N, CA, C and O atoms as a GROMACS GRO file, in nm:
protein
  664
    1MET      N    1  12.106  11.043   5.710
    1MET     CA    2  12.159  11.099   5.832
    1MET      C    3  12.046  11.141   5.926
    1MET      O    4  12.057  11.127   6.048
    2LYS      N    5  11.934  11.195   5.866
    2LYS     CA    6  11.822  11.236   5.948
    2LYS      C    7  11.762  11.118   6.023
    2LYS      O    8  11.723  11.130   6.139
    3HIS      N    9  11.756  11.003   5.956
    3HIS     CA   10  11.700  10.884   6.020
    3HIS      C   11  11.787  10.837   6.136
    3HIS      O   12  11.734  10.788   6.236
    4ALA      N   13  11.918  10.850   6.125
    4ALA     CA   14  12.009  10.809   6.231
    4ALA      C   15  11.990  10.897   6.353
    4ALA      O   16  11.988  10.848   6.466
    5LYS      N   17  11.975  11.031   6.332
    5LYS     CA   18  11.954  11.122   6.444
    5LYS      C   19  11.819  11.095   6.510
    5LYS      O   20  11.809  11.094   6.633
    6ALA      N   21  11.716  11.073   6.428
    6ALA     CA   22  11.583  11.045   6.483
    6ALA      C   23  11.585  10.915   6.562
    6ALA      O   24  11.524  10.905   6.668
    7GLY      N   25  11.656  10.815   6.510
    7GLY     CA   26  11.667  10.688   6.580
    7GLY      C   27  11.741  10.704   6.712
    7GLY      O   28  11.703  10.643   6.812
    8SER      N   29  11.847  10.785   6.713
    8SER     CA   30  11.923  10.810   6.836
    8SER      C   31  11.838  10.881   6.940
    8SER      O   32  11.843  10.848   7.058
    9ARG      N   33  11.759  10.979   6.894
    9ARG     CA   34  11.670  11.052   6.986
    9ARG      C   35  11.565  10.958   7.045
    9ARG      O   36  11.538  10.962   7.165
   10ALA      N   37  11.506  10.875   6.960
   10ALA     CA   38  11.404  10.781   7.006
   10ALA      C   39  11.464  10.683   7.107
   10ALA      O   40  11.401  10.651   7.208
   11LEU      N   41  11.585  10.635   7.078
   11LEU     CA   42  11.652  10.543   7.169
   11LEU      C   43  11.683  10.611   7.302
   11LEU      O   44  11.666  10.553   7.409
   12GLY      N   45  11.729  10.736   7.293
   12GLY     CA   46  11.758  10.812   7.415
   12GLY      C   47  11.632  10.836   7.497
   12GLY      O   48  11.635  10.821   7.619
   13ALA      N   49  11.522  10.872   7.431
   13ALA     CA   50  11.396  10.894   7.501
   13ALA      C   51  11.346  10.764   7.564
   13ALA      O   52  11.295  10.764   7.676
   14PHE      N   53  11.363  10.653   7.493
   14PHE     CA   54  11.322  10.523   7.544
   14PHE      C   55  11.404  10.486   7.669
   14PHE      O   56  11.350  10.436   7.767
   15ALA      N   57  11.534  10.513   7.665
   15ALA     CA   58  11.622  10.483   7.779
   15ALA      C   59  11.581  10.566   7.900
   15ALA      O   60  11.579  10.516   8.012
   16LEU      N   61  11.548  10.694   7.877
   16LEU     CA   62  11.503  10.779   7.987
   16LEU      C   63  11.371  10.728   8.045
   16LEU      O   64  11.351  10.728   8.166
   17LEU      N   65  11.281  10.686   7.958
   17LEU     CA   66  11.153  10.634   8.001
   17LEU      C   67  11.172  10.509   8.088
   17LEU      O   68  11.108  10.495   8.192
   18ILE      N   69  11.259  10.420   8.045
   18ILE     CA   70  11.287  10.297   8.122
   18ILE      C   71  11.349  10.334   8.257
   18ILE      O   72  11.309  10.280   8.360
   19ALA      N   73  11.446  10.424   8.258
   19ALA     CA   74  11.512  10.464   8.382
   19ALA      C   75  11.411  10.526   8.479
   19ALA      O   76  11.412  10.496   8.599
   20PHE      N   77  11.323  10.613   8.427
   20PHE     CA   78  11.222  10.676   8.511
   20PHE      C   79  11.125  10.572   8.565
   20PHE      O   80  11.087  10.579   8.682
   21SER      N   81  11.085  10.476   8.483
   21SER     CA   82  10.992  10.372   8.526
   21SER      C   83  11.051  10.287   8.637
   21SER      O   84  10.982  10.253   8.733
   22VAL      N   85  11.178  10.253   8.625
   22VAL     CA   86  11.245  10.172   8.728
   22VAL      C   87  11.253  10.252   8.857
   22VAL      O   88  11.230  10.197   8.965
   23GLN      N   89  11.286  10.381   8.847
   23GLN     CA   90  11.295  10.465   8.966
   23GLN      C   91  11.158  10.478   9.032
   23GLN      O   92  11.147  10.468   9.154
   24LEU      N   93  11.054  10.500   8.954
   24LEU     CA   94  10.918  10.514   9.007
   24LEU      C   95  10.872  10.384   9.072
   24LEU      O   96  10.809  10.387   9.178
   25ALA      N   97  10.901  10.272   9.012
   25ALA     CA   98  10.862  10.142   9.069
   25ALA      C   99  10.934  10.119   9.201
   25ALA      O  100  10.875  10.065   9.295
   26ALA      N  101  11.059  10.159   9.210
   26ALA     CA  102  11.136  10.139   9.333
   26ALA      C  103  11.081  10.224   9.447
   26ALA      O  104  11.093  10.184   9.563
   27GLN      N  105  11.021  10.340   9.417
   27GLN     CA  106  10.968  10.426   9.522
   27GLN      C  107  10.855  10.359   9.598
   27GLN      O  108  10.841  10.382   9.718
   28GLY      N  109  10.775  10.279   9.532
   28GLY     CA  110  10.660  10.216   9.596
   28GLY      C  111  10.695  10.092   9.675
   28GLY      O  112  10.610  10.040   9.748
   29LYS      N  113  10.817  10.044   9.662
   29LYS     CA  114  10.854   9.921   9.730
   29LYS      C  115  10.934   9.953   9.855
   29LYS      O  116  11.034  10.025   9.848
   30PRO      N  117  10.893   9.900   9.970
   30PRO     CA  118  10.965   9.924  10.092
   30PRO      C  119  11.093   9.843  10.097
   30PRO      O  120  11.108   9.741  10.028
   31SER      N  121  11.185   9.889  10.179
   31SER     CA  122  11.308   9.811  10.196
   31SER      C  123  11.283   9.712  10.309
   31SER      O  124  11.248   9.753  10.420
   32GLY      N  125  11.300   9.585  10.283
   32GLY     CA  126  11.276   9.482  10.384
   32GLY      C  127  11.128   9.468  10.415
   32GLY      O  128  11.044   9.525  10.345
   33SER      N  129  11.096   9.395  10.518
   33SER     CA  130  10.957   9.376  10.556
   33SER      C  131  10.929   9.450  10.686
   33SER      O  132  10.980   9.413  10.792
   34PHE      N  133  10.849   9.552  10.677
   34PHE     CA  134  10.814   9.632  10.794
   34PHE      C  135  10.742   9.546  10.898
   34PHE      O  136  10.767   9.560  11.018
   35LEU      N  137  10.654   9.458  10.854
   35LEU     CA  138  10.583   9.369  10.946
   35LEU      C  139  10.682   9.283  11.025
   35LEU      O  140  10.669   9.269  11.146
   36LYS      N  141  10.779   9.226  10.956
   36LYS     CA  142  10.880   9.144  11.026
   36LYS      C  143  10.958   9.227  11.126
   36LYS      O  144  10.989   9.180  11.235
   37ASP      N  145  10.991   9.352  11.090
   37ASP     CA  146  11.063   9.441  11.182
   37ASP      C  147  10.981   9.471  11.306
   37ASP      O  148  11.034   9.469  11.417
   38VAL      N  149  10.852   9.498  11.288
   38VAL     CA  150  10.764   9.524  11.403
   38VAL      C  151  10.755   9.400  11.491
   38VAL      O  152  10.763   9.409  11.613
   39MET      N  153  10.737   9.285  11.428
   39MET     CA  154  10.726   9.160  11.506
   39MET      C  155  10.856   9.133  11.583
   39MET      O  156  10.852   9.087  11.697
   40ALA      N  157  10.970   9.161  11.521
   40ALA     CA  158  11.099   9.137  11.586
   40ALA      C  159  11.121   9.231  11.705
   40ALA      O  160  11.188   9.194  11.801
   41HIS      N  161  11.066   9.352  11.699
   41HIS     CA  162  11.084   9.451  11.806
   41HIS      C  163  10.963   9.460  11.900
   41HIS      O  164  10.955   9.551  11.983
   42GLN      N  165  10.871   9.368  11.887
   42GLN     CA  166  10.746   9.373  11.962
   42GLN      C  167  10.767   9.389  12.112
   42GLN      O  168  10.694   9.463  12.178
   43ALA      N  169  10.865   9.320  12.167
   43ALA     CA  170  10.890   9.326  12.311
   43ALA      C  171  10.944   9.463  12.354
   43ALA      O  172  10.926   9.503  12.468
   44GLU      N  173  11.010   9.533  12.264
   44GLU     CA  174  11.068   9.664  12.295
   44GLU      C  175  10.966   9.777  12.280
   44GLU      O  176  10.986   9.886  12.334
   45ILE      N  177  10.860   9.751  12.208
   45ILE     CA  178  10.760   9.855  12.183
   45ILE      C  179  10.669   9.867  12.304
   45ILE      O  180  10.619   9.767  12.356
   46GLN      N  181  10.648   9.990  12.349
   46GLN     CA  182  10.553  10.010  12.458
   46GLN      C  183  10.418  10.038  12.395
   46GLN      O  184  10.390  10.149  12.349
   47TRP      N  185  10.336   9.937  12.396
   47TRP     CA  186  10.203   9.946  12.336
   47TRP      C  187  10.114  10.030  12.425
   47TRP      O  188  10.130  10.029  12.547
   48ILE      N  189  10.020  10.102  12.367
   48ILE     CA  190   9.926  10.183  12.443
   48ILE      C  191   9.832  10.087  12.516
   48ILE      O  192   9.770  10.000  12.454
   49THR      N  193   9.822  10.103  12.646
   49THR     CA  194   9.740  10.010  12.724
   49THR      C  195   9.624  10.079  12.794
   49THR      O  196   9.528  10.013  12.832
   50TYR      N  197   9.632  10.209  12.811
   50TYR     CA  198   9.526  10.282  12.880
   50TYR      C  199   9.434  10.346  12.776
   50TYR      O  200   9.481  10.422  12.691
   51LYS      N  201   9.306  10.316  12.782
   51LYS     CA  202   9.209  10.368  12.684
   51LYS      C  203   9.259  10.341  12.542
   51LYS      O  204   9.268  10.432  12.460
   52THR      N  205   9.290  10.216  12.516
   52THR     CA  206   9.345  10.176  12.387
   52THR      C  207   9.250  10.212  12.273
   52THR      O  208   9.133  10.171  12.273
   53PRO      N  209   9.299  10.290  12.175
   53PRO     CA  210   9.215  10.319  12.059
   53PRO      C  211   9.192  10.191  11.978
   53PRO      O  212   9.272  10.098  11.984
   54THR      N  213   9.084  10.189  11.905
   54THR     CA  214   9.053  10.074  11.821
   54THR      C  215   9.030  10.120  11.677
   54THR      O  216   9.006  10.238  11.651
   55LEU      N  217   9.038  10.026  11.586
   55LEU     CA  218   9.005  10.057  11.447
   55LEU      C  219   8.854  10.073  11.436
   55LEU      O  220   8.779   9.990  11.489
   56PRO      N  221   8.807  10.177  11.369
   56PRO     CA  222   8.662  10.191  11.350
   56PRO      C  223   8.605  10.071  11.275
   56PRO      O  224   8.671  10.013  11.190
   57ASP      N  225   8.482  10.034  11.308
   57ASP     CA  226   8.416   9.920  11.243
   57ASP      C  227   8.415   9.934  11.092
   57ASP      O  228   8.436   9.837  11.020
   58ASP      N  229   8.389  10.056  11.043
   58ASP     CA  230   8.386  10.077  10.897
   58ASP      C  231   8.521  10.046  10.833
   58ASP      O  232   8.527   9.991  10.723
   59VAL      N  233   8.630  10.081  10.902
   59VAL     CA  234   8.763  10.053  10.850
   59VAL      C  235   8.788   9.903  10.850
   59VAL      O  236   8.842   9.848  10.753
   60CYS      N  237   8.749   9.836  10.958
   60CYS     CA  238   8.763   9.690  10.963
   60CYS      C  239   8.693   9.625  10.844
   60CYS      O  240   8.747   9.535  10.780
   61THR      N  241   8.572   9.672  10.816
   61THR     CA  242   8.494   9.616  10.706
   61THR      C  243   8.556   9.649  10.571
   61THR      O  244   8.577   9.560  10.488
   62LEU      N  245   8.586   9.777  10.547
   62LEU     CA  246   8.639   9.819  10.417
   62LEU      C  247   8.773   9.756  10.384
   62LEU      O  248   8.798   9.718  10.270
   63LEU      N  249   8.860   9.743  10.485
   63LEU     CA  250   8.994   9.688  10.461
   63LEU      C  251   9.002   9.539  10.490
   63LEU      O  252   9.106   9.477  10.469
   64SER      N  253   8.893   9.481  10.540
   64SER     CA  254   8.892   9.339  10.582
   64SER      C  255   9.012   9.314  10.673
   64SER      O  256   9.090   9.221  10.652
   65ALA      N  257   9.024   9.400  10.774
   65ALA     CA  258   9.148   9.403  10.850
   65ALA      C  259   9.137   9.366  10.996
   65ALA      O  260   9.234   9.381  11.070
   66CYS      N  261   9.024   9.318  11.041
   66CYS     CA  262   9.013   9.287  11.183
   66CYS      C  263   8.973   9.142  11.201
   66CYS      O  264   8.884   9.091  11.132
   67GLY      N  265   9.037   9.078  11.293
   67GLY     CA  266   9.004   8.939  11.324
   67GLY      C  267   9.085   8.896  11.444
   67GLY      O  268   9.194   8.948  11.468
   68GLY      N  269   9.032   8.803  11.517
   68GLY     CA  270   9.106   8.754  11.632
   68GLY      C  271   9.102   8.851  11.748
   68GLY      O  272   9.003   8.921  11.770
   69ALA      N  273   9.210   8.855  11.823
   69ALA     CA  274   9.221   8.939  11.942
   69ALA      C  275   9.220   9.087  11.904
   69ALA      O  276   9.250   9.123  11.790
   70PRO      N  277   9.185   9.174  11.999
   70PRO     CA  278   9.190   9.318  11.971
   70PRO      C  279   9.331   9.360  11.929
   70PRO      O  280   9.430   9.302  11.974
   71ALA      N  281   9.339   9.459  11.844
   71ALA     CA  282   9.468   9.506  11.793
   71ALA      C  283   9.551   9.569  11.903
   71ALA      O  284   9.499   9.632  11.995
   72LYS      N  285   9.682   9.551  11.893
   72LYS     CA  286   9.777   9.624  11.976
   72LYS      C  287   9.799   9.757  11.906
   72LYS      O  288   9.796   9.764  11.784
   73VAL      N  289   9.822   9.864  11.984
   73VAL     CA  290   9.835   9.997  11.926
   73VAL      C  291   9.958  10.067  11.979
   73VAL      O  292   9.987  10.063  12.099
   74ALA      N  293  10.030  10.132  11.889
   74ALA     CA  294  10.143  10.219  11.924
   74ALA      C  295  10.125  10.348  11.845
   74ALA      O  296  10.054  10.350  11.744
   75ALA      N  297  10.189  10.455  11.890
   75ALA     CA  298  10.173  10.583  11.822
   75ALA      C  299  10.305  10.657  11.812
   75ALA      O  300  10.391  10.648  11.900
   76LEU      N  301  10.319  10.731  11.704
   76LEU     CA  302  10.429  10.826  11.692
   76LEU      C  303  10.389  10.953  11.765
   76LEU      O  304  10.270  10.981  11.779
   77PRO      N  305  10.486  11.030  11.814
   77PRO     CA  306  10.448  11.159  11.875
   77PRO      C  307  10.376  11.247  11.771
   77PRO      O  308  10.402  11.237  11.651
   78VAL      N  309  10.286  11.331  11.820
   78VAL     CA  310  10.216  11.423  11.731
   78VAL      C  311  10.321  11.510  11.660
   78VAL      O  312  10.416  11.558  11.721
   79ALA      N  313  10.301  11.528  11.529
   79ALA     CA  314  10.395  11.606  11.449
   79ALA      C  315  10.318  11.711  11.370
   79ALA      O  316  10.198  11.697  11.346
   80THR      N  317  10.388  11.815  11.328
   80THR     CA  318  10.329  11.913  11.238
   80THR      C  319  10.376  11.880  11.098
   80THR      O  320  10.496  11.888  11.068
   81ILE      N  321  10.283  11.841  11.013
   81ILE     CA  322  10.312  11.802  10.875
   81ILE      C  323  10.232  11.893  10.783
   81ILE      O  324  10.110  11.900  10.793
   82HIS      N  325  10.302  11.961  10.694
   82HIS     CA  326  10.237  12.057  10.603
   82HIS      C  327  10.153  12.158  10.681
   82HIS      O  328  10.045  12.196  10.637
   83GLY      N  329  10.204  12.200  10.798
   83GLY     CA  330  10.137  12.303  10.877
   83GLY      C  331  10.019  12.254  10.959
   83GLY      O  332   9.947  12.335  11.018
   84ARG      N  333   9.996  12.122  10.962
   84ARG     CA  334   9.882  12.067  11.037
   84ARG      C  335   9.931  11.966  11.140
   84ARG      O  336  10.018  11.884  11.113
   85LYS      N  337   9.873  11.974  11.261
   85LYS     CA  338   9.902  11.875  11.364
   85LYS      C  339   9.853  11.740  11.316
   85LYS      O  340   9.738  11.727  11.272
   86THR      N  341   9.939  11.639  11.325
   86THR     CA  342   9.908  11.508  11.271
   86THR      C  343   9.939  11.399  11.374
   86THR      O  344  10.049  11.393  11.429
   87GLY      N  345   9.840  11.314  11.398
   87GLY     CA  346   9.860  11.198  11.482
   87GLY      C  347   9.872  11.075  11.394
   87GLY      O  348   9.803  11.062  11.294
   88ARG      N  349   9.962  10.984  11.433
   88ARG     CA  350   9.982  10.861  11.355
   88ARG      C  351   9.988  10.742  11.449
   88ARG      O  352  10.058  10.745  11.550
   89ALA      N  353   9.914  10.639  11.414
   89ALA     CA  354   9.909  10.519  11.498
   89ALA      C  355   9.936  10.395  11.415
   89ALA      O  356   9.914  10.392  11.294
   90LEU      N  357   9.985  10.292  11.483
   90LEU     CA  358  10.010  10.161  11.422
   90LEU      C  359   9.921  10.062  11.496
   90LEU      O  360   9.927  10.051  11.618
   91PHE      N  361   9.840   9.989  11.421
   91PHE     CA  362   9.755   9.884  11.477
   91PHE      C  363   9.811   9.750  11.431
   91PHE      O  364   9.816   9.722  11.311
   92LEU      N  365   9.851   9.667  11.526
   92LEU     CA  366   9.896   9.531  11.495
   92LEU      C  367   9.775   9.441  11.515
   92LEU      O  368   9.731   9.420  11.628
   93THR      N  369   9.722   9.388  11.406
   93THR     CA  370   9.598   9.313  11.408
   93THR      C  371   9.618   9.180  11.336
   93THR      O  372   9.731   9.138  11.314
   94GLU      N  373   9.510   9.115  11.300
   94GLU     CA  374   9.517   8.989  11.226
   94GLU      C  375   9.429   8.995  11.102
   94GLU      O  376   9.319   9.051  11.105
   95VAL      N  377   9.477   8.937  10.995
   95VAL     CA  378   9.401   8.919  10.872
   95VAL      C  379   9.419   8.772  10.834
   95VAL      O  380   9.531   8.727  10.810
   96LYS      N  381   9.309   8.700  10.828
   96LYS     CA  382   9.313   8.557  10.796
   96LYS      C  383   9.411   8.481  10.886
   96LYS      O  384   9.489   8.398  10.840
   97LYS      N  385   9.404   8.512  11.016
   97LYS     CA  386   9.486   8.447  11.121
   97LYS      C  387   9.636   8.472  11.104
   97LYS      O  388   9.717   8.397  11.158
   98GLN      N  389   9.673   8.576  11.031
   98GLN     CA  390   9.812   8.615  11.014
   98GLN      C  391   9.829   8.757  11.067
   98GLN      O  392   9.737   8.839  11.053
   99PRO      N  393   9.945   8.789  11.128
   99PRO     CA  394   9.963   8.927  11.175
   99PRO      C  395   9.958   9.024  11.057
   99PRO      O  396  10.005   8.995  10.947
  100ALA      N  397   9.900   9.140  11.083
  100ALA     CA  398   9.889   9.244  10.981
  100ALA      C  399   9.899   9.380  11.049
  100ALA      O  400   9.874   9.394  11.168
  101ILE      N  401   9.937   9.479  10.971
  101ILE     CA  402   9.951   9.615  11.023
  101ILE      C  403   9.859   9.709  10.946
  101ILE      O  404   9.851   9.705  10.823
  102VAL      N  405   9.790   9.793  11.023
  102VAL     CA  406   9.714   9.905  10.967
  102VAL      C  407   9.774  10.030  11.029
  102VAL      O  408   9.786  10.041  11.151
  103LEU      N  409   9.814  10.125  10.944
  103LEU     CA  410   9.866  10.252  10.990
  103LEU      C  411   9.756  10.357  10.978
  103LEU      O  412   9.678  10.355  10.882
  104GLU      N  413   9.750  10.448  11.074
  104GLU     CA  414   9.653  10.558  11.071
  104GLU      C  415   9.728  10.690  11.063
  104GLU      O  416   9.831  10.708  11.129
  105HIS      N  417   9.677  10.781  10.982
  105HIS     CA  418   9.731  10.917  10.967
  105HIS      C  419   9.612  11.010  10.984
  105HIS      O  420   9.522  11.012  10.901
  106GLN      N  421   9.612  11.089  11.095
  106GLN     CA  422   9.492  11.167  11.128
  106GLN      C  423   9.524  11.314  11.152
  106GLN      O  424   9.614  11.348  11.228
  107THR      N  425   9.447  11.401  11.086
  107THR     CA  426   9.448  11.545  11.112
  107THR      C  427   9.306  11.583  11.152
  107THR      O  428   9.218  11.498  11.159
  108LEU      N  429   9.283  11.711  11.178
  108LEU     CA  430   9.147  11.755  11.213
  108LEU      C  431   9.050  11.739  11.097
  108LEU      O  432   8.930  11.724  11.119
  109THR      N  433   9.101  11.742  10.974
  109THR     CA  434   9.012  11.742  10.857
  109THR      C  435   9.008  11.613  10.778
  109THR      O  436   8.921  11.596  10.692
  110GLU      N  437   9.100  11.520  10.804
  110GLU     CA  438   9.100  11.395  10.729
  110GLU      C  439   9.177  11.286  10.803
  110GLU      O  440   9.265  11.313  10.884
  111THR      N  441   9.139  11.162  10.772
  111THR     CA  442   9.207  11.046  10.830
  111THR      C  443   9.227  10.942  10.721
  111THR      O  444   9.136  10.911  10.645
  112TYR      N  445   9.349  10.888  10.716
  112TYR     CA  446   9.381  10.777  10.626
  112TYR      C  447   9.407  10.654  10.710
  112TYR      O  448   9.461  10.664  10.820
  113PHE      N  449   9.368  10.538  10.659
  113PHE     CA  450   9.406  10.409  10.717
  113PHE      C  451   9.471  10.329  10.606
  113PHE      O  452   9.415  10.315  10.497
  114PHE      N  453   9.591  10.276  10.632
  114PHE     CA  454   9.668  10.202  10.532
  114PHE      C  455   9.684  10.058  10.578
  114PHE      O  456   9.745  10.034  10.682
  115LEU      N  457   9.631   9.963  10.504
  115LEU     CA  458   9.655   9.822  10.530
  115LEU      C  459   9.781   9.783  10.455
  115LEU      O  460   9.789   9.801  10.333
  116LEU      N  461   9.879   9.730  10.527
  116LEU     CA  462  10.005   9.692  10.464
  116LEU      C  463   9.998   9.548  10.416
  116LEU      O  464   9.939   9.461  10.480
  117ALA      N  465  10.060   9.524  10.302
  117ALA     CA  466  10.078   9.388  10.251
  117ALA      C  467  10.188   9.322  10.334
  117ALA      O  468  10.262   9.392  10.403
  118PRO      N  469  10.201   9.190  10.330
  118PRO     CA  470  10.306   9.123  10.408
  118PRO      C  471  10.448   9.177  10.380
  118PRO      O  472  10.533   9.172  10.468
  119ASP      N  473  10.472   9.228  10.258
  119ASP     CA  474  10.606   9.281  10.229
  119ASP      C  475  10.622   9.427  10.273
  119ASP      O  476  10.729   9.485  10.253
  120GLY      N  477  10.519   9.486  10.334
  120GLY     CA  478  10.528   9.624  10.383
  120GLY      C  479  10.479   9.728  10.285
  120GLY      O  480  10.477   9.847  10.318
  121SER      N  481  10.439   9.687  10.166
  121SER     CA  482  10.387   9.784  10.070
  121SER      C  483  10.240   9.814  10.102
  121SER      O  484  10.178   9.744  10.182
  122LEU      N  485  10.187   9.916  10.040
  122LEU     CA  486  10.048   9.954  10.061
  122LEU      C  487   9.957   9.856   9.987
  122LEU      O  488   9.965   9.843   9.865
  123GLN      N  489   9.871   9.787  10.062
  123GLN     CA  490   9.779   9.691  10.002
  123GLN      C  491   9.645   9.757   9.972
  123GLN      O  492   9.587   9.736   9.865
  124LYS      N  493   9.594   9.836  10.069
  124LYS     CA  494   9.463   9.897  10.054
  124LYS      C  495   9.457  10.021  10.144
  124LYS      O  496   9.523  10.025  10.247
  125ALA      N  497   9.379  10.121  10.103
  125ALA     CA  498   9.369  10.244  10.183
  125ALA      C  499   9.223  10.286  10.199
  125ALA      O  500   9.142  10.271  10.108
  126ALA      N  501   9.191  10.337  10.318
  126ALA     CA  502   9.060  10.394  10.346
  126ALA      C  503   9.080  10.540  10.384
  126ALA      O  504   9.183  10.577  10.441
  127TYR      N  505   8.980  10.622  10.354
  127TYR     CA  506   8.988  10.766  10.376
  127TYR      C  507   8.860  10.813  10.443
  127TYR      O  508   8.751  10.764  10.414
  128PHE      N  509   8.875  10.910  10.534
  128PHE     CA  510   8.760  10.961  10.607
  128PHE      C  511   8.772  11.112  10.627
  128PHE      O  512   8.880  11.162  10.661
  129GLU      N  513   8.663  11.183  10.606
  129GLU     CA  514   8.650  11.324  10.642
  129GLU      C  515   8.535  11.334  10.740
  129GLU      O  516   8.431  11.273  10.718
  130PRO      N  517   8.552  11.410  10.850
  130PRO     CA  518   8.443  11.421  10.948
  130PRO      C  519   8.312  11.462  10.881
  130PRO      O  520   8.309  11.552  10.797
  131GLY      N  521   8.204  11.395  10.919
  131GLY     CA  522   8.072  11.423  10.864
  131GLY      C  523   8.042  11.347  10.736
  131GLY      O  524   7.931  11.358  10.682
  132LYS      N  525   8.138  11.270  10.687
  132LYS     CA  526   8.118  11.192  10.565
  132LYS      C  527   8.141  11.045  10.594
  132LYS      O  528   8.181  11.009  10.705
  133SER      N  529   8.116  10.960  10.497
  133SER     CA  530   8.138  10.816  10.512
  133SER      C  531   8.284  10.780  10.483
  133SER      O  532   8.354  10.852  10.412
  134TYR      N  533   8.326  10.668  10.540
  134TYR     CA  534   8.458  10.613  10.507
  134TYR      C  535   8.455  10.564  10.364
  134TYR      O  536   8.352  10.515  10.317
  135LEU      N  537   8.567  10.577  10.294
  135LEU     CA  538   8.578  10.533  10.155
  135LEU      C  539   8.706  10.453  10.135
  135LEU      O  540   8.808  10.485  10.195
  136VAL      N  541   8.700  10.351  10.051
  136VAL     CA  542   8.822  10.288  10.004
  136VAL      C  543   8.870  10.376   9.889
  136VAL      O  544   8.792  10.410   9.800
  137ILE      N  545   8.997  10.415   9.891
  137ILE     CA  546   9.049  10.501   9.785
  137ILE      C  547   9.161  10.430   9.710
  137ILE      O  548   9.222  10.335   9.760
  138ALA      N  549   9.187  10.477   9.591
  138ALA     CA  550   9.293  10.419   9.508
  138ALA      C  551   9.427  10.437   9.577
  138ALA      O  552   9.454  10.542   9.636
  139ASN      N  553   9.510  10.334   9.570
  139ASN     CA  554   9.642  10.342   9.631
  139ASN      C  555   9.722  10.460   9.578
  139ASN      O  556   9.801  10.521   9.651
  140SER      N  557   9.703  10.494   9.450
  140SER     CA  558   9.779  10.605   9.392
  140SER      C  559   9.745  10.737   9.461
  140SER      O  560   9.831  10.825   9.470
  141LEU      N  561   9.622  10.754   9.510
  141LEU     CA  562   9.586  10.875   9.582
  141LEU      C  563   9.645  10.876   9.723
  141LEU      O  564   9.680  10.983   9.774
  142ALA      N  565   9.657  10.761   9.784
  142ALA     CA  566   9.709  10.752   9.920
  142ALA      C  567   9.862  10.745   9.925
  142ALA      O  568   9.922  10.772  10.029
  143GLN      N  569   9.924  10.710   9.814
  143GLN     CA  570  10.067  10.682   9.811
  143GLN      C  571  10.156  10.794   9.867
  143GLN      O  572  10.247  10.764   9.945
  144PRO      N  573  10.136  10.922   9.832
  144PRO     CA  574  10.225  11.026   9.887
  144PRO      C  575  10.223  11.032  10.040
  144PRO      O  576  10.328  11.043  10.103
  145THR      N  577  10.105  11.025  10.100
  145THR     CA  578  10.094  11.028  10.246
  145THR      C  579  10.153  10.901  10.305
  145THR      O  580  10.224  10.906  10.405
  146PHE      N  581  10.122  10.788  10.244
  146PHE     CA  582  10.173  10.659  10.291
  146PHE      C  583  10.326  10.657  10.290
  146PHE      O  584  10.388  10.618  10.388
  147GLN      N  585  10.386  10.698  10.179
  147GLN     CA  586  10.532  10.694  10.168
  147GLN      C  587  10.600  10.784  10.270
  147GLN      O  588  10.701  10.747  10.329
  148ALA      N  589  10.545  10.903  10.291
  148ALA     CA  590  10.603  10.995  10.389
  148ALA      C  591  10.593  10.935  10.530
  148ALA      O  592  10.689  10.941  10.607
  149ASP      N  593  10.478  10.877  10.562
  149ASP     CA  594  10.461  10.816  10.694
  149ASP      C  595  10.551  10.694  10.711
  149ASP      O  596  10.607  10.674  10.819
  150MET      N  597  10.566  10.612  10.607
  150MET     CA  598  10.648  10.491  10.618
  150MET      C  599  10.792  10.524  10.653
  150MET      O  600  10.856  10.449  10.727
  151LYS      N  601  10.845  10.634  10.602
  151LYS     CA  602  10.982  10.673  10.637
  151LYS      C  603  10.993  10.693  10.788
  151LYS      O  604  11.089  10.648  10.850
  152ASP      N  605  10.895  10.760  10.847
  152ASP     CA  606  10.896  10.783  10.991
  152ASP      C  607  10.875  10.654  11.069
  152ASP      O  608  10.941  10.632  11.171
  153TRP      N  609  10.784  10.568  11.022
  153TRP     CA  610  10.760  10.441  11.092
  153TRP      C  611  10.882  10.350  11.083
  153TRP      O  612  10.914  10.282  11.180
  154GLN      N  613  10.949  10.347  10.969
  154GLN     CA  614  11.068  10.261  10.956
  154GLN      C  615  11.179  10.309  11.049
  154GLN      O  616  11.249  10.227  11.109
  155ALA      N  617  11.195  10.440  11.062
  155ALA     CA  618  11.294  10.493  11.156
  155ALA      C  619  11.253  10.459  11.300
  155ALA      O  620  11.338  10.426  11.383
  156TRP      N  621  11.124  10.467  11.328
  156TRP     CA  622  11.074  10.439  11.462
  156TRP      C  623  11.094  10.294  11.501
  156TRP      O  624  11.138  10.265  11.612
  157VAL      N  625  11.063  10.200  11.410
  157VAL     CA  626  11.074  10.059  11.445
  157VAL      C  627  11.221  10.018  11.459
  157VAL      O  628  11.251   9.922  11.530
  158ALA      N  629  11.311  10.088  11.392
  158ALA     CA  630  11.453  10.059  11.408
  158ALA      C  631  11.501  10.094  11.548
  158ALA      O  632  11.594  10.034  11.601
  159LYS      N  633  11.434  10.193  11.608
  159LYS     CA  634  11.466  10.235  11.745
  159LYS      C  635  11.335  10.280  11.810
  159LYS      O  636  11.309  10.400  11.818
  160PRO      N  637  11.253  10.186  11.856
  160PRO     CA  638  11.120  10.221  11.908
  160PRO      C  639  11.128  10.319  12.023
  160PRO      O  640  11.209  10.303  12.115
  161THR      N  641  11.043  10.419  12.018
  161THR     CA  642  11.031  10.515  12.128
  161THR      C  643  10.907  10.476  12.207
  161THR      O  644  10.805  10.439  12.150
  162PRO      N  645  10.916  10.485  12.337
  162PRO     CA  646  10.799  10.447  12.415
  162PRO      C  647  10.677  10.529  12.379
  162PRO      O  648  10.684  10.651  12.367
  163ALA      N  649  10.565  10.462  12.363
  163ALA     CA  650  10.437  10.530  12.339
  163ALA      C  651  10.380  10.568  12.474
  163ALA      O  652  10.398  10.496  12.572
  164LYS      N  653  10.311  10.680  12.480
  164LYS     CA  654  10.249  10.722  12.605
  164LYS      C  655  10.116  10.653  12.619
  164LYS      O  656  10.030  10.666  12.532
  165GLY      N  657  10.099  10.579  12.726
  165GLY     CA  658   9.975  10.506  12.746
  165GLY      C  659   9.898  10.554  12.868
  165GLY      O  660   9.809  10.485  12.916
  166ASN      N  661   9.930  10.670  12.917
  166ASN     CA  662   9.865  10.721  13.039
  166ASN      C  663   9.738  10.792  13.007
  166ASN      O  664   9.671  10.841  13.098
   0.00000   0.00000   0.00000
């Protein structure tokens, strides 16, 4: 009887582990293709045209994310996230002659750059603190910030708000 209870507990623990793994895997996967959504709404997006920001050279190098024409840029309104003013930008650029997106998340003390894979998931991340060098960081370290930002970007691309380019 003890073996039956132990077997049931092990099976139950295994089922919970599988359920948790499936849920965790689903969190990292975006719904649909964010790149396709941006491309489909490109005409509706008011890209920043005055004093257009650019991707820093170090980010271009670290993420292998710049090629072709200069990137188009759009921005979300400044928001307060975790008590800090945060600016977020979307750079529509090219990687190997294919459209690609790099998202920027910037506060006074740190900046993240996220290169998206064609399916909209996080492909590569770079991190910067003022006074230090840019670093490529593990996706697992960037994932919480990336996932929170992606929710806002997905809502934005579904109904683009004009970016201020003045």
